[in-house]
Residue frames as qw, qx, qy, qz and C-alpha x, y, z in Angstrom:
[[0.160, 0.240, -0.923, 0.256, 5.49, 0.49, -15.97],
 [0.651, -0.366, -0.502, -0.437, 2.58, -1.86, -15.10],
 [0.473, -0.536, 0.467, -0.521, 1.64, -2.40, -11.47],
 [0.529, 0.072, -0.845, -0.015, 2.24, -5.82, -9.94],
 [0.715, -0.530, -0.127, -0.438, 0.37, -7.57, -7.16],
 [0.235, -0.557, 0.723, -0.335, 1.56, -9.14, -3.91],
 [0.511, 0.002, -0.856, -0.084, 1.69, -12.78, -3.08],
 [0.193, -0.226, -0.757, 0.582, 0.71, -12.04, 0.52],
 [0.064, -0.744, -0.665, -0.006, -2.54, -10.64, 1.84],
 [0.074, 0.362, 0.005, 0.929, -3.44, -6.96, 1.66],
 [0.247, -0.595, -0.700, 0.307, -5.29, -5.67, 4.75],
 [0.031, 0.548, 0.170, 0.818, -7.14, -2.37, 4.35],
 [0.349, -0.417, -0.635, 0.548, -7.53, -0.71, 7.76],
 [0.008, -0.784, -0.387, -0.486, -10.11, 2.05, 8.09],
 [0.222, 0.287, -0.330, 0.872, -9.85, 5.24, 10.12],
 [0.059, 0.199, 0.576, -0.790, -11.77, 7.20, 12.72],
 [0.534, 0.385, 0.322, -0.680, -15.60, 7.05, 12.45],
 [0.453, 0.369, -0.637, -0.502, -15.13, 4.53, 9.66],
 [0.790, -0.047, 0.564, -0.236, -16.19, 0.96, 9.06],
 [0.439, -0.061, 0.775, 0.450, -15.66, -1.65, 6.35],
 [0.050, -0.302, -0.591, -0.746, -18.84, -0.57, 4.62],
 [0.162, 0.372, 0.566, -0.718, -22.08, 1.26, 5.43],
 [0.546, 0.590, 0.301, -0.513, -25.39, 1.17, 3.53],
 [0.831, 0.446, 0.299, 0.144, -23.68, -0.60, 0.68],
 [0.325, 0.895, -0.232, 0.198, -20.84, 1.98, 0.43],
 [0.876, -0.115, -0.207, 0.420, -17.29, 0.84, 1.11],
 [0.381, -0.840, 0.040, 0.385, -14.95, 3.02, 3.19],
 [0.295, -0.414, 0.585, 0.632, -12.16, 2.50, 0.61],
 [0.618, 0.536, 0.172, -0.549, -14.35, 3.40, -2.34],
 [0.830, 0.515, -0.120, -0.175, -13.98, 0.63, -4.94],
 [0.040, 0.733, -0.678, 0.027, -10.45, -0.23, -3.83],
 [0.598, -0.218, 0.756, -0.151, -11.02, -3.77, -2.57],
 [0.805, 0.448, 0.371, -0.116, -12.80, -4.91, -5.74],
 [0.476, 0.828, -0.288, -0.067, -10.19, -3.23, -7.94],
 [0.130, -0.633, 0.760, -0.065, -7.26, -4.87, -6.15],
 [0.707, 0.004, 0.687, -0.169, -9.04, -8.26, -6.09],
 [0.764, 0.611, 0.144, -0.148, -9.62, -8.03, -9.86],
 [0.367, 0.794, -0.481, 0.050, -5.85, -7.60, -10.25],
 [0.789, 0.125, -0.585, 0.141, -5.05, -10.79, -8.36],
 [0.001, -0.408, 0.602, -0.687, -4.61, -9.46, -4.79],
 [0.497, -0.431, -0.748, 0.088, -5.97, -11.25, -1.76],
 [0.038, -0.392, 0.158, -0.905, -7.69, -8.45, 0.19],
 [0.377, -0.557, -0.724, 0.153, -9.50, -8.27, 3.51],
 [0.056, -0.539, 0.032, -0.840, -11.13, -5.25, 5.18],
 [0.350, -0.294, -0.769, 0.446, -11.44, -5.61, 8.96],
 [0.263, -0.727, -0.271, -0.574, -14.07, -3.67, 10.89],
 [0.424, -0.144, -0.592, 0.670, -13.13, -2.03, 14.21],
 [0.127, -0.744, -0.516, 0.405, -14.80, 0.42, 16.55],
 [0.314, 0.810, 0.247, 0.429, -15.54, 3.76, 14.92],
 [0.079, -0.861, 0.141, -0.482, -14.45, 5.84, 17.89],
 [0.872, -0.461, -0.093, 0.138, -12.59, 3.54, 20.29],
 [0.320, -0.830, 0.401, 0.219, -9.09, 4.11, 21.60],
 [0.438, 0.603, -0.643, -0.175, -6.04, 2.97, 19.66],
 [0.161, -0.280, 0.922, -0.214, -5.58, 0.06, 22.08],
 [0.631, 0.255, 0.580, -0.447, -9.19, -1.04, 21.71],
 [0.673, 0.626, -0.130, -0.371, -9.15, -0.75, 17.94],
 [0.239, 0.567, -0.785, -0.074, -5.81, -2.58, 17.65],
 [0.371, -0.087, 0.883, -0.274, -7.17, -5.53, 19.71],
 [0.690, 0.458, 0.381, -0.412, -10.27, -5.65, 17.53],
 [0.490, 0.688, -0.436, -0.310, -8.11, -5.48, 14.41],
 [0.055, -0.395, 0.916, -0.036, -6.18, -8.53, 15.60],
 [0.500, 0.181, 0.782, -0.325, -9.37, -10.51, 16.20],
 [0.631, 0.626, 0.083, -0.451, -10.87, -9.42, 12.88],
 [0.330, 0.613, -0.673, -0.252, -7.80, -10.53, 10.96],
 [0.224, -0.177, 0.947, -0.148, -7.89, -13.90, 12.71],
 [0.571, 0.375, 0.609, -0.404, -11.55, -14.34, 11.88],
 [0.577, 0.682, -0.113, -0.434, -11.41, -13.18, 8.27],
 [0.393, 0.564, -0.714, -0.133, -8.45, -15.50, 7.56],
 [0.936, -0.192, -0.179, -0.236, -9.75, -18.36, 9.72],
 [0.374, 0.583, -0.626, 0.358, -6.52, -18.50, 11.73],
 [0.526, -0.502, 0.465, -0.505, -7.78, -19.72, 15.08],
 [0.914, -0.060, 0.380, -0.127, -7.97, -23.33, 13.96],
 [0.789, 0.585, -0.107, 0.157, -5.04, -23.16, 11.57],
 [0.733, -0.454, 0.140, 0.487, -1.31, -23.62, 12.04],
 [0.538, 0.546, 0.236, 0.597, -0.63, -21.39, 9.02],
 [0.299, -0.714, -0.145, 0.616, 0.96, -18.03, 9.68],
 [0.533, 0.670, 0.356, 0.376, 0.34, -15.90, 6.58],
 [0.376, -0.134, 0.006, 0.917, 2.21, -12.77, 5.66],
 [0.108, 0.845, 0.522, -0.047, 0.28, -9.49, 5.63],
 [0.287, 0.177, 0.087, 0.937, 0.75, -6.04, 4.19],
 [0.056, -0.719, -0.586, 0.369, -1.33, -3.49, 6.13],
 [0.169, 0.313, 0.263, 0.897, -2.46, -0.40, 4.19],
 [0.248, -0.599, -0.653, 0.391, -4.14, 1.99, 6.58],
 [0.078, 0.652, 0.234, 0.717, -5.97, 5.25, 6.33],
 [0.319, -0.717, 0.081, -0.614, -5.89, 7.90, 9.09],
 [0.565, -0.543, 0.472, -0.404, -6.26, 6.40, 12.57],
 [0.993, 0.076, -0.007, -0.091, -6.00, 2.95, 11.07],
 [0.601, 0.570, -0.428, 0.362, -2.29, 3.51, 10.78],
 [0.229, -0.565, 0.558, -0.563, -2.01, 4.06, 14.52],
 [0.905, -0.139, 0.210, -0.344, -4.03, 0.87, 15.12],
 [0.902, 0.352, -0.222, 0.116, -1.57, -1.03, 12.93],
 [0.297, 0.620, -0.538, 0.488, 1.51, 0.38, 14.64],
 [0.510, -0.440, 0.504, -0.540, 0.05, -0.62, 17.99],
 [0.957, 0.070, -0.026, -0.280, -1.05, -4.07, 16.70],
 [0.772, 0.424, -0.432, 0.192, 2.48, -5.21, 15.82],
 [0.006, -0.534, 0.635, -0.558, 3.58, -4.77, 19.44],
 [0.845, -0.241, 0.182, -0.441, 1.17, -7.50, 20.61],
 [0.158, -0.406, 0.899, 0.040, 2.70, -10.83, 21.42],
 [0.435, 0.123, 0.885, -0.112, 1.49, -14.14, 19.94],
 [0.517, 0.500, -0.117, -0.685, 0.18, -12.82, 16.62],
 [0.768, 0.132, 0.627, 0.003, -1.01, -15.66, 14.33],
 [0.636, 0.713, 0.205, 0.214, 0.32, -13.90, 11.25],
 [0.590, -0.229, 0.107, 0.767, 3.43, -12.08, 10.08],
 [0.197, 0.942, 0.165, -0.214, 3.09, -8.37, 9.40],
 [0.741, 0.178, 0.235, 0.603, 5.53, -7.64, 6.55],
 [0.223, 0.208, 0.109, 0.946, 4.78, -3.98, 6.00],
 [0.011, -0.741, -0.555, 0.378, 2.66, -1.09, 7.22],
 [0.232, 0.282, 0.326, 0.872, 1.75, 1.63, 4.76],
 [0.025, -0.630, -0.557, 0.540, -0.07, 4.61, 6.26],
 [0.173, 0.499, 0.478, 0.702, -2.20, 7.03, 4.31],
 [0.179, -0.619, -0.042, -0.763, -2.80, 10.45, 5.90],
 [0.711, -0.452, -0.512, 0.170, -2.21, 9.09, 9.38],
 [0.149, -0.906, 0.134, -0.373, -1.64, 11.65, 12.22],
 [0.814, 0.009, -0.432, 0.388, 1.61, 10.16, 13.53],
 [0.308, 0.066, -0.356, 0.880, 2.40, 13.43, 15.31],
 [0.037, 0.528, 0.650, -0.546, -1.21, 14.17, 16.17],
 [0.107, 0.561, 0.495, 0.655, -3.86, 16.43, 14.78],
 [0.002, -0.043, 0.320, -0.946, -4.70, 19.80, 16.32],
 [0.547, -0.258, -0.370, -0.705, -8.35, 19.09, 15.46],
 [0.677, -0.283, -0.676, 0.070, -8.33, 16.32, 18.05],
 [0.363, -0.136, -0.483, 0.785, -7.13, 18.83, 20.65],
 [0.192, -0.361, -0.189, -0.893, -9.99, 21.25, 19.94],
 [0.618, -0.518, -0.545, -0.230, -12.33, 19.28, 22.24],
 [0.573, -0.283, -0.475, 0.604, -10.10, 20.21, 25.17],
 [0.075, 0.070, -0.067, 0.992, -10.98, 23.88, 24.67],
 [0.422, -0.459, -0.536, -0.569, -14.71, 23.12, 24.94],
 [0.456, -0.450, 0.369, -0.674, -16.68, 23.61, 28.12],
 [0.256, -0.170, 0.923, -0.232, -17.28, 20.55, 30.32],
 [0.646, 0.353, 0.508, -0.447, -20.87, 20.03, 29.18],
 [0.614, 0.655, -0.252, -0.362, -20.00, 20.37, 25.45],
 [0.164, 0.510, -0.843, -0.036, -17.02, 18.05, 25.78],
 [0.407, -0.014, 0.855, -0.320, -19.08, 15.47, 27.68],
 [0.691, 0.488, 0.260, -0.466, -21.86, 15.65, 25.07],
 [0.482, 0.653, -0.513, -0.278, -19.36, 15.15, 22.30],
 [0.019, -0.342, 0.934, -0.099, -17.84, 12.09, 24.00],
 [0.552, 0.187, 0.697, -0.419, -21.31, 10.58, 24.63],
 [0.669, 0.590, -0.054, -0.448, -22.23, 11.08, 20.99],
 [0.366, 0.574, -0.719, -0.140, -19.10, 9.32, 19.84],
 [0.260, -0.174, 0.908, -0.278, -19.66, 6.49, 22.31],
 [0.677, 0.349, 0.435, -0.480, -23.13, 5.97, 20.92],
 [0.565, 0.614, -0.407, -0.371, -21.72, 5.65, 17.40],
 [0.953, 0.077, -0.285, 0.068, -19.45, 2.77, 18.29],
 [0.678, 0.165, -0.426, 0.576, -16.86, 2.15, 20.99],
 [0.495, -0.506, -0.439, 0.554, -15.60, 4.18, 23.89],
 [0.107, 0.967, 0.179, 0.147, -15.34, 7.62, 22.27],
 [0.578, -0.683, 0.178, 0.409, -11.65, 7.84, 23.20],
 [0.736, 0.384, 0.286, 0.478, -10.32, 8.16, 19.66],
 [0.174, 0.915, 0.027, 0.362, -10.08, 11.97, 19.66],
 [0.510, -0.820, 0.259, -0.005, -8.09, 12.01, 22.87],
 [0.845, -0.168, 0.389, 0.327, -5.67, 9.44, 21.41],
 [0.634, 0.514, 0.290, 0.500, -4.94, 11.57, 18.36],
 [0.122, -0.992, 0.012, 0.042, -3.90, 14.75, 20.09],
 [0.496, 0.683, -0.435, 0.314, -0.25, 15.87, 19.58],
 [0.370, -0.617, 0.552, -0.422, 0.27, 15.43, 23.29],
 [0.894, -0.103, 0.378, -0.216, -0.85, 11.80, 23.28],
 [0.870, 0.481, -0.077, 0.081, 0.96, 10.95, 20.10],
 [0.153, 0.771, -0.548, 0.287, 4.25, 12.19, 21.53],
 [0.560, -0.398, 0.658, -0.309, 3.90, 9.55, 24.26],
 [0.920, 0.259, 0.232, -0.181, 2.63, 6.92, 21.81],
 [0.666, 0.676, -0.297, 0.108, 5.63, 7.40, 19.52],
 [0.084, -0.674, 0.665, -0.311, 8.07, 7.17, 22.43],
 [0.673, -0.210, 0.629, -0.326, 6.49, 3.93, 23.57],
 [0.831, 0.307, 0.461, -0.040, 5.73, 2.14, 20.29],
 [0.065, -0.640, 0.548, 0.535, 8.80, 2.29, 18.10],
 [0.727, 0.420, -0.380, -0.388, 9.00, 0.68, 14.69],
 [0.883, -0.235, 0.401, -0.064, 9.35, -3.08, 14.93],
 [0.085, -0.548, 0.731, 0.398, 12.57, -4.47, 13.36],
 [0.281, 0.064, 0.927, 0.242, 11.78, -6.57, 10.26],
 [0.295, 0.736, 0.603, -0.085, 8.62, -4.66, 9.36],
 [0.309, 0.164, 0.285, 0.892, 8.83, -2.07, 6.57],
 [0.038, 0.725, 0.482, -0.490, 7.08, 1.21, 7.15],
 [0.248, 0.256, 0.438, 0.825, 5.86, 3.52, 4.37],
 [0.076, 0.660, 0.511, -0.546, 3.64, 6.61, 4.29],
 [0.173, 0.340, 0.460, 0.802, 1.87, 8.97, 1.88],
 [0.048, 0.604, 0.543, -0.582, -0.54, 11.85, 2.22],
 [0.266, 0.608, 0.473, 0.580, -2.29, 14.61, 0.29],
 [0.112, -0.428, -0.291, 0.848, -3.09, 18.30, 0.76],
 [0.188, 0.592, 0.610, 0.492, -5.56, 20.76, -0.74],
 [0.014, -0.058, -0.155, 0.986, -6.96, 24.28, -0.66],
 [0.069, 0.538, 0.840, -0.011, -10.70, 24.02, 0.05],
 [0.089, -0.493, -0.267, -0.824, -13.27, 26.58, -0.94],
 [0.230, -0.244, 0.449, -0.829, -15.28, 28.21, 1.81],
 [0.778, -0.079, -0.043, -0.621, -18.16, 25.78, 1.28],
 [0.659, 0.187, -0.727, 0.053, -16.05, 22.65, 1.93],
 [0.782, -0.563, -0.243, -0.109, -16.64, 20.71, 5.16],
 [0.799, -0.238, -0.125, 0.537, -12.88, 20.94, 5.86],
 [0.282, 0.786, 0.037, 0.549, -12.54, 24.67, 5.16],
 [0.399, -0.850, 0.163, -0.303, -12.25, 25.76, 8.82],
 [0.867, -0.418, 0.226, 0.150, -10.14, 22.84, 9.93],
 [0.765, 0.389, 0.107, 0.501, -7.80, 23.27, 6.99],
 [0.132, 0.826, -0.095, 0.540, -7.23, 26.94, 7.80],
 [0.641, -0.729, 0.162, -0.174, -6.80, 26.17, 11.50],
 [0.901, -0.198, 0.219, 0.318, -4.07, 23.57, 10.89],
 [0.654, 0.513, 0.120, 0.543, -2.38, 25.59, 8.14],
 [0.060, 0.808, -0.083, 0.580, -2.22, 28.91, 9.98],
 [0.718, -0.684, 0.048, -0.120, -1.71, 27.53, 13.49],
 [0.501, 0.550, -0.579, 0.334, 1.64, 26.79, 15.07],
 [0.790, -0.606, 0.042, -0.085, 3.21, 25.20, 18.13],
 [0.110, 0.761, -0.628, 0.122, 6.82, 25.32, 19.26],
 [0.522, -0.318, 0.758, -0.227, 6.36, 22.02, 21.04],
 [0.640, 0.246, 0.728, 0.014, 4.43, 20.17, 18.32],
 [0.144, 0.561, -0.322, -0.749, 5.46, 21.84, 15.01],
 [0.014, -0.064, 0.896, 0.438, 4.77, 18.76, 12.86],
 [0.182, 0.497, 0.819, -0.221, 1.06, 18.89, 13.70],
 [0.241, 0.807, 0.208, -0.497, 0.61, 22.16, 11.78],
 [0.106, -0.420, 0.568, 0.700, 1.11, 23.42, 8.20],
 [0.495, 0.199, -0.535, -0.655, -0.12, 22.28, 4.78],
 [0.362, 0.005, 0.857, -0.366, -2.82, 19.62, 5.27],
 [0.130, -0.189, -0.848, -0.477, -5.72, 17.60, 3.88],
 [0.481, -0.491, -0.238, -0.686, -8.30, 19.15, 6.20],
 [0.842, -0.505, -0.109, -0.157, -7.51, 16.83, 9.11],
 [0.849, -0.345, 0.148, 0.372, -3.85, 15.90, 9.12],
 [0.059, 0.895, -0.326, -0.298, -0.78, 18.02, 8.38],
 [0.779, 0.516, -0.354, 0.018, 1.61, 16.76, 5.75],
 [0.189, 0.571, -0.704, 0.377, 4.50, 16.61, 8.25],
 [0.596, -0.264, 0.569, -0.501, 2.37, 14.68, 10.76],
 [0.923, 0.238, 0.071, -0.293, 1.61, 12.06, 8.12],
 [0.509, 0.625, -0.589, 0.059, 5.30, 11.24, 7.47],
 [0.724, -0.455, 0.488, -0.173, 6.45, 7.93, 8.95],
 [0.818, -0.001, 0.510, 0.266, 9.05, 5.41, 7.84],
 [0.338, -0.016, 0.525, 0.781, 9.90, 5.85, 4.18],
 [0.314, 0.634, 0.301, -0.640, 7.80, 8.80, 3.02],
 [0.511, 0.274, 0.690, 0.433, 6.61, 8.14, -0.54],
 [0.141, 0.107, 0.247, 0.953, 5.35, 11.66, -1.03],
 [0.364, 0.416, 0.351, -0.756, 2.33, 13.99, -1.28],
 [0.398, 0.225, 0.829, 0.320, 0.25, 12.16, -3.91],
 [0.135, 0.697, 0.529, 0.464, -1.99, 15.13, -4.70],
 [0.173, -0.019, -0.224, 0.959, -2.05, 18.89, -4.03],
 [0.409, -0.103, -0.129, -0.897, -5.84, 19.04, -4.45],
 [0.652, -0.222, -0.684, -0.239, -7.23, 16.13, -2.53],
 [0.472, -0.592, 0.259, -0.600, -8.77, 16.00, 0.96],
 [0.289, -0.305, 0.850, -0.317, -8.65, 13.48, 3.80],
 [0.731, 0.268, 0.511, -0.364, -11.78, 11.88, 2.26],
 [0.620, 0.675, -0.233, -0.326, -10.63, 12.21, -1.30],
 [0.100, 0.568, -0.816, -0.034, -7.60, 10.00, -0.73],
 [0.370, 0.020, 0.911, -0.180, -9.96, 7.07, -0.01],
 [0.106, 0.232, 0.808, 0.530, -12.02, 7.77, -3.11],
 [0.029, -0.733, -0.669, 0.120, -14.70, 10.10, -1.81],
 [0.222, -0.284, 0.046, 0.932, -13.38, 13.46, -3.04],
 [0.017, -0.376, -0.634, -0.675, -16.26, 13.72, -5.50],
 [0.277, -0.716, -0.623, 0.151, -18.46, 14.69, -2.54],
 [0.238, -0.800, -0.095, 0.543, -16.54, 17.97, -2.31],
 [0.567, 0.225, 0.446, 0.654, -15.66, 18.45, -5.99],
 [0.097, 0.803, 0.317, 0.495, -17.60, 21.75, -6.09],
 [0.450, -0.892, -0.009, -0.040, -15.79, 22.96, -2.94],
 [0.035, 0.846, -0.531, 0.023, -12.13, 22.66, -3.91],
 [0.689, -0.260, 0.676, 0.016, -11.70, 18.89, -3.64],
 [0.332, 0.444, -0.655, -0.513, -10.77, 16.67, -6.59],
 [0.949, 0.052, 0.048, -0.307, -12.20, 13.45, -7.96],
 [0.080, -0.661, 0.745, 0.049, -8.85, 11.83, -7.17],
 [0.832, 0.168, -0.483, -0.215, -8.18, 8.36, -8.61],
 [0.525, -0.575, 0.551, -0.301, -7.67, 6.63, -5.26],
 [0.974, 0.056, 0.209, -0.063, -7.86, 3.20, -6.82],
 [0.696, 0.613, -0.244, 0.285, -4.75, 3.94, -8.85],
 [0.104, -0.743, 0.514, -0.416, -2.92, 5.12, -5.77],
 [0.779, -0.341, 0.462, -0.252, -3.70, 1.90, -3.87],
 [0.935, 0.341, -0.006, 0.098, -2.48, -0.12, -6.86],
 [0.378, 0.737, -0.391, 0.402, 0.77, 1.85, -6.61],
 [0.420, -0.625, 0.521, -0.403, 1.06, 1.22, -2.87],
 [0.953, -0.053, 0.278, -0.106, 0.54, -2.48, -3.43],
 [0.774, 0.566, -0.153, 0.240, 3.11, -2.41, -6.21],
 [0.005, 0.807, -0.457, 0.375, 5.55, -0.67, -3.84],
 [0.624, -0.465, 0.571, -0.262, 5.44, -3.43, -1.23],
 [0.957, 0.249, 0.144, -0.029, 5.39, -6.17, -3.88],
 [0.631, 0.661, -0.257, 0.313, 8.69, -4.87, -5.24],
 [0.027, 0.713, -0.493, 0.497, 10.46, -3.59, -2.11],
 [0.601, -0.402, 0.545, -0.425, 9.27, -6.12, 0.47],
 [0.914, 0.086, 0.374, -0.128, 8.55, -9.27, -1.54],
 [0.305, -0.489, 0.636, 0.513, 11.26, -8.59, -4.13],
 [0.646, 0.463, 0.605, 0.048, 8.95, -9.21, -7.03],
 [0.060, -0.388, 0.408, 0.824, 9.56, -7.92, -10.53],
 [0.641, 0.407, -0.078, -0.647, 7.47, -7.74, -13.72]]
């Protein structure tokens, strides 16, 4: 069955310590060009690498307005947000703002820590000096350095209670998992999330992609685990960097075509 494209805009929202592109390399490796070649209208906003969810969501709103030239237009285009990692939390916060100049039709999250990541909580076990140094480093990268605090299971419990799904918007989610070799950058984090447990935050632990547990990534209609051998980076097209360490050269472009096809059919009601 061939994939079909949407009539409305696709917005690719990057995650923590990400950007639209850096040194000529795109965050969503090759995805924008691939979708554009298939007839999609695609934009890739740039928000703070390490800012809080609130900060990043406000920047996301402004970026969308700028990229679509909406401040001097009466048009109110429809958007499908497809978001990796923290980008999904930004999107969920965004749709609770009043006065948006566009209509968000759907939010599809990819490996987003909806129930938090234990990795974000690790900083709380550091000494004061180490924790402060870490926050200062993140602040220097871009933004306030509050991102890690916002992705802890504790914070996400409050976030989820406050920011419910908005009626009329369709929510979908996917994720991946893998078994890294000892030389993979996510080896320790993968084992920590997989072997750890919490009676209060059980969804934050278990099988994972090196950063986010499978159960933490489930939100709205869960479309499944797209790969059993792909990391948190691999699902945006950068698995080749760890291909000798247990990651796979996953075809992320094909997955994003499928995610677009999903909203084209289910939200826009299109058919072949």
